[in-house]
N, C-alpha and C positions, 0 to 999 in steps of 0.2 A: 920787823915782826918775825918771831921765831916760828919754826915749823910746828911746834906744839899748838900754836894758836890756830893754824890751818886745820890740824886734826880736830880741835874743838869745834870749828865751824863745820867741818864734815860731819861730826857727830850730831850737831844740832840739825843739820839738813836731813840726815838719815833718821833722826828721831821724829821729825815732822812727817817724813815719808811714811814711817811706821804708823803714826797716828792716823794718817789718811788711808792706809791700805789694810792695817791690822793683819798682816801676814806673819808676824813674828820673825821675819827675816831681816828687815831693815833695822829693827831695834837691836838685834844681836850684833849686827855689823857696826851699829853706832856704839855699842859697848866696846867693840874692838878698837874703834877710833878713839874712844875715851882712854883706853889702856895705852894706845900709842901716844896720846897727848901727855899722859902721865910719865911714860918713858922719856919723852922729849923734855918734859919739865924737870926731870931729875938729872938731865945731862946726857941722855942717850943719843948716839949719832943717828942720822937718817936711816941707815941700814937696820939698826936695832929697832927703831920705831916701826919701820915697815914690817919687820919680822914679828914684833909683838902684835901688830894689827892683824896680820895674816893668821897667826896661831890662835889668837883669842877669837877672831871671827869664825874660823873653821871649827874650833871647838864648840862655839855657841850653835852654829848651824848643824853640826854633825852630832853633837851629844845632847845639848839642851833642848833644841827645837823639837825633835821627835818626841821627847818625853812630855813637853808642854802640849803638843798637838794631840797626843793620845789622851792626856788628861782633859783637854777641852772638848774632844769629840766623843766622849763616852756616851753610851746610850742613856736614855732617861732611867732614873732609878724608880720612878713611879710607873707601876703597871696599871693600865686602864682597860676598860671593856671586859671581854670574857677572860683575857689573860690574868686579870686581877682575881678571878674566882678560883683559879687553880691553886690548890694548897689550902683553901678555906674548908671549914667544917660545916656540914649540913645536917639537918634533921630529916629522917625519912618520914614522910606523911602517908604514903601508900607503899605497900611492899614493892621493893625494887627487884625485878626479875629481868631475864633477857628480853622480855616482850613488853613490859610496862613498868611504871614506877614514877613517883613524885617525891621531890625533896624540897626543903626550904633552905636557901642559902642567903644569909644576910637580909632576911625579910622578903625575898622574892621566891616564888615557886618555879621549879624547873622540872622538866621531864628528866628522868634519870634511868640509867642502865648500869648494871654492875660491871666493873672493869674486868673481872673474871666472869666470863660468859656462863659458867656453870653454877654460879652461886645465886642465892636469893637472900635479900636483906630485908628483915621484917620491919614493919612500921614501928616508929618510936626509937629506932637505932640511930646512933650517931655515925656519920660517914665523913671521909675525906674526899674532896674533889680532886681527882687525878688528871682529868682532861676534859675539855669542852669541845664537842663536835657539833657544830651548827647550834641548835637550840637544845642539845642533849648533853647532860653532865654524866661523865663516866666516873663512878664512885667506888670506893672500897670501904668495907666496914672498919671502924676504928676499934682497936682492941682495948 
């Protein structure tokens, strides 16, 4: 039995370990073992096979794995709760001043204050929601 067959067996074992753990580490080392089996299959000596295994495995673990992990662990693209309201457009129902105000955002009424504390936004105006503080929307008039 050639050494390349042993590399294939190692690759299968590592592939099964990857399926069981889903760490993205065993799978990349399994690819290194497959590359070593290929090197052995085309006539490479054991030193070359070992070198191919080490280089391909380290390249996978050092270059490919971090990129894949970043891609898998990105935050959710969907904003929910009050974070989803930031950036929305609202309609002023009652004048928005530093002391009081009501707006409608997506069918819901919210207490509102102007983001610029010195301004007053008249009823009927359209506003952009810049921030949510508790149950209060901080808004700015849309130009």
